[in-house]
N, CA, C, O and the ligand as a Tripos MOL2 file, in Angstrom:
@<TRIPOS>MOLECULE
protein
  293   291    74     0     0
PROTEIN
NO_CHARGES

@<TRIPOS>ATOM
      1 N           9.8450    5.9270  -25.8830 N.3       1 MET1
      2 CA         10.5450    5.9660  -24.8560 C.3       1 MET1
      3 C          12.0380    6.2880  -25.0200 C.2       1 MET1
      4 O          12.5850    5.6610  -25.9270 O.2       1 MET1
      5 N          12.8270    7.1630  -24.3060 N.am      2 ALA2
      6 CA         14.1390    7.4780  -24.3440 C.3       2 ALA2
      7 C          14.9760    6.3540  -24.1590 C.2       2 ALA2
      8 O          14.4830    5.2350  -24.0230 O.2       2 ALA2
      9 N          16.1850    6.5450  -24.1400 N.am      3 SER3
     10 CA         17.2400    5.2910  -23.6900 C.3       3 SER3
     11 C          16.9560    4.8930  -22.3810 C.2       3 SER3
     12 O          16.7700    5.8090  -21.5800 O.2       3 SER3
     13 N          16.8840    3.8120  -21.9980 N.am      4 ILE4
     14 CA         16.7780    3.2890  -20.6230 C.3       4 ILE4
     15 C          17.9850    2.6150  -20.2060 C.2       4 ILE4
     16 O          18.6650    2.0320  -21.0500 O.2       4 ILE4
     17 N          18.3500    2.6370  -18.8790 N.am      5 ASN5
     18 CA         19.5160    1.9650  -18.5480 C.3       5 ASN5
     19 C          19.2610    0.8120  -17.3670 C.2       5 ASN5
     20 O          18.5490    1.1060  -16.4070 O.2       5 ASN5
     21 N          19.8160   -0.3970  -17.4620 N.am      6 CYS6
     22 CA         19.8710   -1.6060  -16.7420 C.3       6 CYS6
     23 C          19.6420   -1.2430  -15.1530 C.2       6 CYS6
     24 O          20.4750   -0.5010  -14.6330 O.2       6 CYS6
     25 N          18.7710   -1.6330  -14.5230 N.am      7 GLN7
     26 CA         18.5930   -1.4450  -12.9130 C.3       7 GLN7
     27 C          19.8150   -2.1140  -12.1470 C.2       7 GLN7
     28 O          20.2750   -1.7210  -11.0750 O.2       7 GLN7
     29 N          20.2780   -3.2520  -12.9330 N.am      8 LYS8
     30 CA         21.3020   -4.1600  -12.1960 C.3       8 LYS8
     31 C          22.8290   -3.5340  -12.5680 C.2       8 LYS8
     32 O          23.6550   -3.3990  -11.6650 O.2       8 LYS8
     33 N          23.1030   -3.2070  -13.7920 N.am      9 CYS9
     34 CA         24.4040   -2.8760  -14.2630 C.3       9 CYS9
     35 C          24.6150   -1.6920  -14.9120 C.2       9 CYS9
     36 O          25.7330   -1.3910  -15.3290 O.2       9 CYS9
     37 N          23.5020   -0.8760  -15.0610 N.am     10 ASN10
     38 CA         23.4950    0.3380  -15.7300 C.3      10 ASN10
     39 C          23.7830    0.3790  -17.1930 C.2      10 ASN10
     40 O          23.9530    1.4610  -17.7550 O.2      10 ASN10
     41 N          23.8400   -0.6830  -17.7920 N.am     11 SER11
     42 CA         24.2150   -0.7260  -19.2330 C.3      11 SER11
     43 C          22.9480   -0.3420  -20.0890 C.2      11 SER11
     44 O          21.8530   -0.1650  -19.5540 O.2      11 SER11
     45 N          23.1430   -0.2300  -21.3740 N.am     12 LEU12
     46 CA         21.9620    0.0000  -22.3090 C.3      12 LEU12
     47 C          21.0940   -1.1340  -22.5690 C.2      12 LEU12
     48 O          21.4780   -2.2810  -22.7960 O.2      12 LEU12
     49 N          19.6910   -0.6560  -22.5090 N.am     13 LEU13
     50 CA         18.6800   -1.8340  -22.7750 C.3      13 LEU13
     51 C          18.3430   -1.5670  -24.0860 C.2      13 LEU13
     52 O          18.2940   -0.4200  -24.5300 O.2      13 LEU13
     53 N          18.0400   -2.8530  -24.9220 N.am     14 GLU14
     54 CA         17.5170   -2.6780  -26.1330 C.3      14 GLU14
     55 C          15.9050   -3.3080  -26.3460 C.2      14 GLU14
     56 O          15.5160   -4.3210  -25.7630 O.2      14 GLU14
     57 N          15.2170   -2.6470  -27.1210 N.am     15 GLU15
     58 CA         13.8240   -2.8780  -27.3500 C.3      15 GLU15
     59 C          13.4470   -4.0510  -27.9350 C.2      15 GLU15
     60 O          13.9920   -4.3790  -28.9890 O.2      15 GLU15
     61 N          12.4940   -4.8390  -27.3700 N.am     16 GLY16
     62 CA         12.1060   -6.0770  -27.9360 C.3      16 GLY16
     63 C          10.7100   -6.5050  -27.6670 C.2      16 GLY16
     64 O           9.7900   -5.6920  -27.5760 O.2      16 GLY16
     65 N          10.5540   -7.8250  -27.5360 N.am     17 TYR17
     66 CA          9.1090   -8.4160  -27.0310 C.3      17 TYR17
     67 C           9.5200   -9.7620  -26.6110 C.2      17 TYR17
     68 O          10.5670  -10.2970  -26.9760 O.2      17 TYR17
     69 N           8.5570  -10.3390  -25.7470 N.am     18 VAL18
     70 CA          8.6790  -11.8110  -25.4110 C.3      18 VAL18
     71 C           7.3760  -12.6170  -26.0630 C.2      18 VAL18
     72 O           6.2120  -12.2180  -26.0620 O.2      18 VAL18
     73 N           7.8990  -13.8870  -26.6310 N.am     19 THR19
     74 CA          6.7080  -14.5980  -27.1580 C.3      19 THR19
     75 C           6.3480  -15.6990  -26.3260 C.2      19 THR19
     76 O           7.2560  -16.2940  -25.7460 O.2      19 THR19
     77 N           5.1230  -16.0760  -26.1720 N.am     20 ASP20
     78 CA          4.7810  -17.2450  -25.6150 C.3      20 ASP20
     79 C           5.3030  -18.4790  -26.2900 C.2      20 ASP20
     80 O           5.5420  -18.4450  -27.4970 O.2      20 ASP20
     81 N           5.5220  -19.7280  -25.4750 N.am     21 SER21
     82 CA          6.2150  -20.7470  -25.9560 C.3      21 SER21
     83 C           5.2420  -21.6020  -26.7730 C.2      21 SER21
     84 O           5.6650  -22.5140  -27.4830 O.2      21 SER21
     85 N           3.9920  -21.3230  -26.6790 N.am     22 THR22
     86 CA          3.2200  -22.1160  -27.4370 C.3      22 THR22
     87 C           2.8770  -21.5620  -28.9040 C.2      22 THR22
     88 O           2.2270  -22.1610  -29.7610 O.2      22 THR22
     89 N           3.4540  -20.2910  -29.0070 N.am     23 LEU23
     90 CA          3.3750  -19.7750  -30.3430 C.3      23 LEU23
     91 C           4.6920  -20.1690  -31.1840 C.2      23 LEU23
     92 O           4.6420  -20.4630  -32.3780 O.2      23 LEU23
     93 N           5.7480  -20.1450  -30.5060 N.am     24 THR24
     94 CA          7.2370  -20.4350  -31.1520 C.3      24 THR24
     95 C           7.4610  -21.8900  -31.1490 C.2      24 THR24
     96 O           8.2100  -22.3570  -32.0070 O.2      24 THR24
     97 N           6.9270  -22.6240  -30.3270 N.am     25 GLN25
     98 CA          7.3280  -24.2800  -30.4810 C.3      25 GLN25
     99 C           8.3220  -24.3830  -29.7280 C.2      25 GLN25
    100 O           8.8900  -25.4740  -29.7900 O.2      25 GLN25
    101 N           8.8000  -23.5310  -28.9360 N.am     26 SER26
    102 CA         10.1530  -23.8600  -28.2100 C.3      26 SER26
    103 C           9.7370  -23.9280  -26.7560 C.2      26 SER26
    104 O           8.6450  -23.5650  -26.3180 O.2      26 SER26
    105 N          10.7650  -24.4490  -26.0460 N.am     27 LYS27
    106 CA         10.3790  -24.9120  -24.6570 C.3      27 LYS27
    107 C          10.2300  -23.9430  -23.6950 C.2      27 LYS27
    108 O           9.5770  -24.1520  -22.6730 O.2      27 LYS27
    109 N          10.8550  -22.7530  -23.9630 N.am     28 SER28
    110 CA         10.7080  -21.4490  -22.9280 C.3      28 SER28
    111 C          10.4960  -20.3430  -23.6270 C.2      28 SER28
    112 O          10.7730  -20.3090  -24.8260 O.2      28 SER28
    113 N           9.9850  -19.3060  -22.9860 N.am     29 GLU29
    114 CA          9.7640  -18.0810  -23.4990 C.3      29 GLU29
    115 C          11.0310  -17.4490  -24.1580 C.2      29 GLU29
    116 O          12.1350  -17.5190  -23.6190 O.2      29 GLU29
    117 N          10.8110  -16.8200  -25.3710 N.am     30 THR30
    118 CA         11.7850  -16.2850  -26.2850 C.3      30 THR30
    119 C          11.5830  -14.7430  -26.3850 C.2      30 THR30
    120 O          10.5270  -14.1740  -26.6590 O.2      30 THR30
    121 N          12.9020  -14.1190  -26.0870 N.am     31 TRP31
    122 CA         12.8070  -12.5880  -26.4010 C.3      31 TRP31
    123 C          13.3580  -12.2990  -27.8460 C.2      31 TRP31
    124 O          14.4570  -12.6690  -28.2590 O.2      31 TRP31
    125 N          12.4990  -11.6380  -28.4890 N.am     32 ILE32
    126 CA         12.7260  -11.2320  -29.7670 C.3      32 ILE32
    127 C          12.9780   -9.6320  -30.0870 C.2      32 ILE32
    128 O          12.1180   -8.7990  -29.8000 O.2      32 ILE32
    129 N          14.0740   -9.3190  -30.6300 N.am     33 GLU33
    130 CA         14.3190   -7.9800  -30.9690 C.3      33 GLU33
    131 C          13.2490   -7.3490  -31.8290 C.2      33 GLU33
    132 O          12.7130   -8.0290  -32.7050 O.2      33 GLU33
    133 N          12.8860   -6.0110  -31.6200 N.am     34 GLY34
    134 CA         12.1100   -5.3050  -32.4260 C.3      34 GLY34
    135 C          10.5340   -5.2490  -31.8900 C.2      34 GLY34
    136 O          10.1680   -5.4460  -30.7310 O.2      34 GLY34
    137 N           9.8150   -4.9730  -32.8760 N.am     35 LYS35
    138 CA          8.3560   -4.7580  -32.3720 C.3      35 LYS35
    139 C           7.7190   -6.0180  -32.7230 C.2      35 LYS35
    140 O           8.2020   -6.7320  -33.6020 O.2      35 LYS35
    141 N           6.4840   -6.3860  -31.9800 N.am     36 THR36
    142 CA          5.5650   -7.4510  -32.3070 C.3      36 THR36
    143 C           4.8280   -7.3200  -33.5880 C.2      36 THR36
    144 O           4.3740   -6.2510  -33.9960 O.2      36 THR36
    145 N           4.7230   -8.5480  -34.2510 N.am     37 SER37
    146 CA          4.1160   -8.6420  -35.5700 C.3      37 SER37
    147 C           2.4510   -8.8990  -35.1720 C.2      37 SER37
    148 O           2.1150  -10.0260  -34.8080 O.2      37 SER37
    149 N           1.5940   -7.9630  -35.2490 N.am     38 LYS38
    150 CA          0.0990   -8.0000  -35.0290 C.3      38 LYS38
    151 C          -0.4140   -9.4110  -35.4820 C.2      38 LYS38
    152 O          -1.1980  -10.0180  -34.7520 O.2      38 LYS38
    153 N          -0.0290   -9.8980  -36.5600 N.am     39 SER39
    154 CA         -0.5120  -11.1620  -37.2030 C.3      39 SER39
    155 C          -0.3240  -12.2930  -36.1770 C.2      39 SER39
    156 O          -1.1580  -13.1970  -36.2080 O.2      39 SER39
    157 N           0.5920  -12.3510  -35.3390 N.am     40 ILE40
    158 CA          0.8950  -13.3490  -34.6370 C.3      40 ILE40
    159 C          -0.3430  -13.6290  -33.5190 C.2      40 ILE40
    160 O          -0.5340  -14.7550  -33.0600 O.2      40 ILE40
    161 N          -1.1820  -12.4230  -33.1330 N.am     41 TRP41
    162 CA         -2.1450  -12.5420  -32.1330 C.3      41 TRP41
    163 C          -3.4620  -12.5590  -32.8120 C.2      41 TRP41
    164 O          -4.4750  -12.7360  -32.1360 O.2      41 TRP41
    165 N          -3.5330  -12.3850  -34.1270 N.am     42 ALA42
    166 CA         -4.8000  -12.3970  -34.7370 C.3      42 ALA42
    167 C          -5.8450  -13.3700  -34.4530 C.2      42 ALA42
    168 O          -7.0270  -13.0280  -34.5100 O.2      42 ALA42
    169 N          -5.4790  -14.6250  -34.1330 N.am     43 CYS43
    170 CA         -6.3970  -15.7550  -33.8970 C.3      43 CYS43
    171 C          -6.9320  -15.6510  -32.4080 C.2      43 CYS43
    172 O          -7.8360  -16.4170  -32.0740 O.2      43 CYS43
    173 N          -6.4240  -14.7540  -31.5090 N.am     44 LEU44
    174 CA         -6.9190  -14.5610  -30.3190 C.3      44 LEU44
    175 C          -8.1240  -13.6560  -30.1380 C.2      44 LEU44
    176 O          -8.0260  -12.4880  -30.5160 O.2      44 LEU44
    177 N          -9.1500  -14.0540  -29.6420 N.am     45 ASP45
    178 CA        -10.2930  -13.2180  -29.3480 C.3      45 ASP45
    179 C         -10.2230  -12.4180  -28.1800 C.2      45 ASP45
    180 O         -10.6750  -12.9020  -27.1420 O.2      45 ASP45
    181 N          -9.7110  -11.2200  -28.1640 N.am     46 THR46
    182 CA         -9.6070  -10.4180  -26.8650 C.3      46 THR46
    183 C         -10.4340   -9.1320  -26.9710 C.2      46 THR46
    184 O         -10.2120   -8.1660  -26.2410 O.2      46 THR46
    185 N         -11.4000   -9.1510  -27.9080 N.am     47 SER47
    186 CA        -12.0760   -7.9710  -28.2480 C.3      47 SER47
    187 C         -12.7580   -7.3310  -27.1130 C.2      47 SER47
    188 O         -12.8770   -6.1060  -27.0890 O.2      47 SER47
    189 N         -13.1710   -8.0090  -26.2570 N.am     48 ASP48
    190 CA        -14.0510   -7.3800  -25.0750 C.3      48 ASP48
    191 C         -12.9750   -7.0550  -23.7720 C.2      48 ASP48
    192 O         -13.3290   -6.7200  -22.6420 O.2      48 ASP48
    193 N         -11.7480   -7.2240  -24.1860 N.am     49 LYS49
    194 CA        -10.8830   -6.8940  -22.9100 C.3      49 LYS49
    195 C          -9.8780   -5.6440  -23.3300 C.2      49 LYS49
    196 O          -9.5630   -5.3210  -24.4760 O.2      49 LYS49
    197 N          -9.5130   -5.1020  -22.2310 N.am     50 ARG50
    198 CA         -8.5280   -4.1170  -22.4250 C.3      50 ARG50
    199 C          -7.2260   -4.8140  -22.6610 C.2      50 ARG50
    200 O          -6.9800   -5.8850  -22.1050 O.2      50 ARG50
    201 N          -6.3550   -4.2070  -23.5050 N.am     51 SER51
    202 CA         -5.1300   -4.9030  -23.6980 C.3      51 SER51
    203 C          -4.0600   -3.7060  -24.1730 C.2      51 SER51
    204 O          -4.3880   -2.7010  -24.8030 O.2      51 SER51
    205 N          -2.7870   -4.0200  -23.7550 N.am     52 PHE52
    206 CA         -1.8360   -3.1850  -23.6050 C.3      52 PHE52
    207 C          -0.6610   -3.9140  -24.4480 C.2      52 PHE52
    208 O          -0.5090   -5.1270  -24.3060 O.2      52 PHE52
    209 N           0.2380   -3.1170  -25.3980 N.am     53 GLU53
    210 CA          1.2720   -3.6820  -26.0440 C.3      53 GLU53
    211 C           2.5050   -3.7400  -25.0100 C.2      53 GLU53
    212 O           2.9040   -2.7000  -24.4860 O.2      53 GLU53
    213 N           3.1070   -5.0070  -24.7260 N.am     54 VAL54
    214 CA          4.0850   -5.2230  -23.7080 C.3      54 VAL54
    215 C           5.3480   -5.0640  -24.6210 C.2      54 VAL54
    216 O           5.5760   -5.7560  -25.6140 O.2      54 VAL54
    217 N           6.1660   -4.0110  -24.1230 N.am     55 VAL55
    218 CA          7.5360   -3.9090  -24.7980 C.3      55 VAL55
    219 C           8.5270   -4.3550  -23.5490 C.2      55 VAL55
    220 O           8.4350   -3.9630  -22.3860 O.2      55 VAL55
    221 N           9.5150   -5.2910  -24.1030 N.am     56 VAL56
    222 CA         10.2990   -5.8850  -23.0780 C.3      56 VAL56
    223 C          11.8440   -5.4670  -23.4660 C.2      56 VAL56
    224 O          12.4320   -5.8430  -24.4800 O.2      56 VAL56
    225 N          12.3600   -4.6310  -22.4650 N.am     57 TYR57
    226 CA         13.7090   -4.2640  -22.9310 C.3      57 TYR57
    227 C          14.8360   -5.2650  -22.3710 C.2      57 TYR57
    228 O          14.6790   -5.7360  -21.2440 O.2      57 TYR57
    229 N          15.8500   -5.5660  -23.0510 N.am     58 ARG58
    230 CA         16.8820   -6.5570  -22.6490 C.3      58 ARG58
    231 C          18.0910   -5.7280  -22.4430 C.2      58 ARG58
    232 O          18.3490   -4.7590  -23.1560 O.2      58 ARG58
    233 N          18.8980   -6.1610  -21.3620 N.am     59 CYS59
    234 CA         20.1280   -5.5450  -21.0770 C.3      59 CYS59
    235 C          21.2250   -5.9820  -22.0680 C.2      59 CYS59
    236 O          21.5330   -7.1730  -22.1150 O.2      59 CYS59
    237 N          21.7630   -5.1760  -22.7750 N.am     60 THR60
    238 CA         22.9860   -5.6920  -23.7580 C.3      60 THR60
    239 C          24.2200   -6.2320  -22.8920 C.2      60 THR60
    240 O          25.1480   -6.8260  -23.4420 O.2      60 THR60
    241 N          24.1910   -6.0100  -21.5670 N.am     61 ASN61
    242 CA         25.4500   -6.5740  -20.8570 C.3      61 ASN61
    243 C          25.0150   -7.7820  -19.9750 C.2      61 ASN61
    244 O          25.6430   -8.8220  -20.1760 O.2      61 ASN61
    245 N          24.0640   -7.8040  -19.0540 N.am     62 CYS62
    246 CA         23.7720   -8.9300  -18.3000 C.3      62 CYS62
    247 C          22.3630   -9.7720  -18.5470 C.2      62 CYS62
    248 O          21.9840  -10.7310  -17.8750 O.2      62 CYS62
    249 N          21.7420   -9.2230  -19.5840 N.am     63 GLY63
    250 CA         20.4070   -9.9030  -20.1170 C.3      63 GLY63
    251 C          19.1840   -9.6260  -19.1540 C.2      63 GLY63
    252 O          18.1650  -10.3120  -19.2300 O.2      63 GLY63
    253 N          19.3010   -8.7580  -18.3880 N.am     64 TYR64
    254 CA         18.1500   -8.4110  -17.4190 C.3      64 TYR64
    255 C          17.0040   -7.9940  -18.3350 C.2      64 TYR64
    256 O          17.2360   -7.2890  -19.3170 O.2      64 TYR64
    257 N          15.7670   -8.4140  -18.0400 N.am     65 LEU65
    258 CA         14.6760   -8.0560  -18.8120 C.3      65 LEU65
    259 C          13.7920   -7.0590  -17.8640 C.2      65 LEU65
    260 O          13.7020   -7.1660  -16.6410 O.2      65 LEU65
    261 N          13.1300   -6.0230  -18.7100 N.am     66 GLU66
    262 CA         12.4190   -5.0810  -17.9480 C.3      66 GLU66
    263 C          11.0690   -4.8380  -18.8980 C.2      66 GLU66
    264 O          11.2370   -4.5110  -20.0720 O.2      66 GLU66
    265 N           9.9430   -4.9800  -18.4450 N.am     67 SER67
    266 CA          8.7090   -4.9200  -19.3340 C.3      67 SER67
    267 C           7.9150   -3.6710  -18.8970 C.2      67 SER67
    268 O           7.8450   -3.2050  -17.7600 O.2      67 SER67
    269 N           7.3660   -3.2480  -19.9610 N.am     68 TYR68
    270 CA          6.4360   -2.1280  -19.9160 C.3      68 TYR68
    271 C           5.2970   -2.3820  -20.7010 C.2      68 TYR68
    272 O           5.3870   -2.9130  -21.8080 O.2      68 TYR68
    273 N           4.0510   -1.9770  -20.1100 N.am     69 ALA69
    274 CA          2.6070   -2.1550  -20.7730 C.3      69 ALA69
    275 C           2.0680   -0.8850  -20.7380 C.2      69 ALA69
    276 O           1.0650   -0.6580  -20.0610 O.2      69 ALA69
    277 N           2.6620    0.0360  -21.4400 N.am     70 THR70
    278 CA          2.1250    1.6560  -21.5780 C.3      70 THR70
    279 C           1.2060    1.8530  -22.5830 C.2      70 THR70
    280 O           0.3530    2.7200  -22.3890 O.2      70 THR70
    281 N           1.1950    1.1090  -23.8270 N.am     71 VAL71
    282 CA          0.4870    1.5370  -24.8130 C.3      71 VAL71
    283 C          -0.6990    0.7150  -25.1560 C.2      71 VAL71
    284 O          -0.6340   -0.3930  -25.6880 O.2      71 VAL71
    285 N          -1.9930    1.4490  -24.7530 N.am     72 GLU72
    286 CA         -3.0940    0.6500  -24.9400 C.3      72 GLU72
    287 C          -3.5010    0.3830  -26.6380 C.2      72 GLU72
    288 O          -3.4860    1.2490  -27.5130 O.2      72 GLU72
    289 N          -3.8250   -0.9280  -26.7880 N.am     73 LYS73
    290 CA         -4.2370   -1.1870  -28.1950 C.3      73 LYS73
    291 C          -5.6640   -0.7190  -28.5440 C.2      73 LYS73
    292 O          -6.1070   -0.8840  -29.6800 O.2      73 LYS73
    293 ZN         22.2490   -5.2110  -17.0030 Zn       74 ZN74
@<TRIPOS>BOND
     1     1     2 1
     2     2     3 1
     3     3     4 2
     4     3     5 am
     5     5     6 1
     6     6     7 1
     7     7     8 2
     8     7     9 am
     9     9    10 1
    10    10    11 1
    11    11    12 2
    12    11    13 am
    13    13    14 1
    14    14    15 1
    15    15    16 2
    16    15    17 am
    17    17    18 1
    18    18    19 1
    19    19    20 2
    20    19    21 am
    21    21    22 1
    22    22    23 1
    23    23    24 2
    24    23    25 am
    25    25    26 1
    26    26    27 1
    27    27    28 2
    28    27    29 am
    29    29    30 1
    30    30    31 1
    31    31    32 2
    32    31    33 am
    33    33    34 1
    34    34    35 1
    35    35    36 2
    36    35    37 am
    37    37    38 1
    38    38    39 1
    39    39    40 2
    40    39    41 am
    41    41    42 1
    42    42    43 1
    43    43    44 2
    44    43    45 am
    45    45    46 1
    46    46    47 1
    47    47    48 2
    48    47    49 am
    49    49    50 1
    50    50    51 1
    51    51    52 2
    52    51    53 am
    53    53    54 1
    54    54    55 1
    55    55    56 2
    56    55    57 am
    57    57    58 1
    58    58    59 1
    59    59    60 2
    60    59    61 am
    61    61    62 1
    62    62    63 1
    63    63    64 2
    64    63    65 am
    65    65    66 1
    66    66    67 1
    67    67    68 2
    68    67    69 am
    69    69    70 1
    70    70    71 1
    71    71    72 2
    72    71    73 am
    73    73    74 1
    74    74    75 1
    75    75    76 2
    76    75    77 am
    77    77    78 1
    78    78    79 1
    79    79    80 2
    80    79    81 am
    81    81    82 1
    82    82    83 1
    83    83    84 2
    84    83    85 am
    85    85    86 1
    86    86    87 1
    87    87    88 2
    88    87    89 am
    89    89    90 1
    90    90    91 1
    91    91    92 2
    92    91    93 am
    93    93    94 1
    94    94    95 1
    95    95    96 2
    96    95    97 am
    97    97    98 1
    98    98    99 1
    99    99   100 2
   100    99   101 am
   101   101   102 1
   102   102   103 1
   103   103   104 2
   104   103   105 am
   105   105   106 1
   106   106   107 1
   107   107   108 2
   108   107   109 am
   109   109   110 1
   110   110   111 1
   111   111   112 2
   112   111   113 am
   113   113   114 1
   114   114   115 1
   115   115   116 2
   116   115   117 am
   117   117   118 1
   118   118   119 1
   119   119   120 2
   120   119   121 am
   121   121   122 1
   122   122   123 1
   123   123   124 2
   124   123   125 am
   125   125   126 1
   126   126   127 1
   127   127   128 2
   128   127   129 am
   129   129   130 1
   130   130   131 1
   131   131   132 2
   132   131   133 am
   133   133   134 1
   134   134   135 1
   135   135   136 2
   136   135   137 am
   137   137   138 1
   138   138   139 1
   139   139   140 2
   140   139   141 am
   141   141   142 1
   142   142   143 1
   143   143   144 2
   144   143   145 am
   145   145   146 1
   146   146   147 1
   147   147   148 2
   148   147   149 am
   149   149   150 1
   150   150   151 1
   151   151   152 2
   152   151   153 am
   153   153   154 1
   154   154   155 1
   155   155   156 2
   156   155   157 am
   157   157   158 1
   158   158   159 1
   159   159   160 2
   160   159   161 am
   161   161   162 1
   162   162   163 1
   163   163   164 2
   164   163   165 am
   165   165   166 1
   166   166   167 1
   167   167   168 2
   168   167   169 am
   169   169   170 1
   170   170   171 1
   171   171   172 2
   172   171   173 am
   173   173   174 1
   174   174   175 1
   175   175   176 2
   176   175   177 am
   177   177   178 1
   178   178   179 1
   179   179   180 2
   180   179   181 am
   181   181   182 1
   182   182   183 1
   183   183   184 2
   184   183   185 am
   185   185   186 1
   186   186   187 1
   187   187   188 2
   188   187   189 am
   189   189   190 1
   190   190   191 1
   191   191   192 2
   192   191   193 am
   193   193   194 1
   194   194   195 1
   195   195   196 2
   196   195   197 am
   197   197   198 1
   198   198   199 1
   199   199   200 2
   200   199   201 am
   201   201   202 1
   202   202   203 1
   203   203   204 2
   204   203   205 am
   205   205   206 1
   206   206   207 1
   207   207   208 2
   208   207   209 am
   209   209   210 1
   210   210   211 1
   211   211   212 2
   212   211   213 am
   213   213   214 1
   214   214   215 1
   215   215   216 2
   216   215   217 am
   217   217   218 1
   218   218   219 1
   219   219   220 2
   220   219   221 am
   221   221   222 1
   222   222   223 1
   223   223   224 2
   224   223   225 am
   225   225   226 1
   226   226   227 1
   227   227   228 2
   228   227   229 am
   229   229   230 1
   230   230   231 1
   231   231   232 2
   232   231   233 am
   233   233   234 1
   234   234   235 1
   235   235   236 2
   236   235   237 am
   237   237   238 1
   238   238   239 1
   239   239   240 2
   240   239   241 am
   241   241   242 1
   242   242   243 1
   243   243   244 2
   244   243   245 am
   245   245   246 1
   246   246   247 1
   247   247   248 2
   248   247   249 am
   249   249   250 1
   250   250   251 1
   251   251   252 2
   252   251   253 am
   253   253   254 1
   254   254   255 1
   255   255   256 2
   256   255   257 am
   257   257   258 1
   258   258   259 1
   259   259   260 2
   260   259   261 am
   261   261   262 1
   262   262   263 1
   263   263   264 2
   264   263   265 am
   265   265   266 1
   266   266   267 1
   267   267   268 2
   268   267   269 am
   269   269   270 1
   270   270   271 1
   271   271   272 2
   272   271   273 am
   273   273   274 1
   274   274   275 1
   275   275   276 2
   276   275   277 am
   277   277   278 1
   278   278   279 1
   279   279   280 2
   280   279   281 am
   281   281   282 1
   282   282   283 1
   283   283   284 2
   284   283   285 am
   285   285   286 1
   286   286   287 1
   287   287   288 2
   288   287   289 am
   289   289   290 1
   290   290   291 1
   291   291   292 2
@<TRIPOS>SUBSTRUCTURE
     1 MET1         2 RESIDUE 1 A MET
     2 ALA2         6 RESIDUE 1 A ALA
     3 SER3        10 RESIDUE 1 A SER
     4 ILE4        14 RESIDUE 1 A ILE
     5 ASN5        18 RESIDUE 1 A ASN
     6 CYS6        22 RESIDUE 1 A CYS
     7 GLN7        26 RESIDUE 1 A GLN
     8 LYS8        30 RESIDUE 1 A LYS
     9 CYS9        34 RESIDUE 1 A CYS
    10 ASN10       38 RESIDUE 1 A ASN
    11 SER11       42 RESIDUE 1 A SER
    12 LEU12       46 RESIDUE 1 A LEU
    13 LEU13       50 RESIDUE 1 A LEU
    14 GLU14       54 RESIDUE 1 A GLU
    15 GLU15       58 RESIDUE 1 A GLU
    16 GLY16       62 RESIDUE 1 A GLY
    17 TYR17       66 RESIDUE 1 A TYR
    18 VAL18       70 RESIDUE 1 A VAL
    19 THR19       74 RESIDUE 1 A THR
    20 ASP20       78 RESIDUE 1 A ASP
    21 SER21       82 RESIDUE 1 A SER
    22 THR22       86 RESIDUE 1 A THR
    23 LEU23       90 RESIDUE 1 A LEU
    24 THR24       94 RESIDUE 1 A THR
    25 GLN25       98 RESIDUE 1 A GLN
    26 SER26      102 RESIDUE 1 A SER
    27 LYS27      106 RESIDUE 1 A LYS
    28 SER28      110 RESIDUE 1 A SER
    29 GLU29      114 RESIDUE 1 A GLU
    30 THR30      118 RESIDUE 1 A THR
    31 TRP31      122 RESIDUE 1 A TRP
    32 ILE32      126 RESIDUE 1 A ILE
    33 GLU33      130 RESIDUE 1 A GLU
    34 GLY34      134 RESIDUE 1 A GLY
    35 LYS35      138 RESIDUE 1 A LYS
    36 THR36      142 RESIDUE 1 A THR
    37 SER37      146 RESIDUE 1 A SER
    38 LYS38      150 RESIDUE 1 A LYS
    39 SER39      154 RESIDUE 1 A SER
    40 ILE40      158 RESIDUE 1 A ILE
    41 TRP41      162 RESIDUE 1 A TRP
    42 ALA42      166 RESIDUE 1 A ALA
    43 CYS43      170 RESIDUE 1 A CYS
    44 LEU44      174 RESIDUE 1 A LEU
    45 ASP45      178 RESIDUE 1 A ASP
    46 THR46      182 RESIDUE 1 A THR
    47 SER47      186 RESIDUE 1 A SER
    48 ASP48      190 RESIDUE 1 A ASP
    49 LYS49      194 RESIDUE 1 A LYS
    50 ARG50      198 RESIDUE 1 A ARG
    51 SER51      202 RESIDUE 1 A SER
    52 PHE52      206 RESIDUE 1 A PHE
    53 GLU53      210 RESIDUE 1 A GLU
    54 VAL54      214 RESIDUE 1 A VAL
    55 VAL55      218 RESIDUE 1 A VAL
    56 VAL56      222 RESIDUE 1 A VAL
    57 TYR57      226 RESIDUE 1 A TYR
    58 ARG58      230 RESIDUE 1 A ARG
    59 CYS59      234 RESIDUE 1 A CYS
    60 THR60      238 RESIDUE 1 A THR
    61 ASN61      242 RESIDUE 1 A ASN
    62 CYS62      246 RESIDUE 1 A CYS
    63 GLY63      250 RESIDUE 1 A GLY
    64 TYR64      254 RESIDUE 1 A TYR
    65 LEU65      258 RESIDUE 1 A LEU
    66 GLU66      262 RESIDUE 1 A GLU
    67 SER67      266 RESIDUE 1 A SER
    68 TYR68      270 RESIDUE 1 A TYR
    69 ALA69      274 RESIDUE 1 A ALA
    70 THR70      278 RESIDUE 1 A THR
    71 VAL71      282 RESIDUE 1 A VAL
    72 GLU72      286 RESIDUE 1 A GLU
    73 LYS73      290 RESIDUE 1 A LYS
    74 ZN74       293 GROUP 0 **** ****
């Protein structure tokens, strides 16, 4: 995906992903820069379900998050 701009303030969005709080032991969801590590999800049995990798873009200016689930695993 080419460069995407924030819907709120039109600043540049950076690629990352959001982790579930049960995996990170934190109290809230956490946005992490870069691509997901497949090993995090290895313990989940989702073999009979369709799944998509979710990429979450974070605005570098205002923090707005925009999610895309476009790549089927
Ligand atoms: Zn923004």
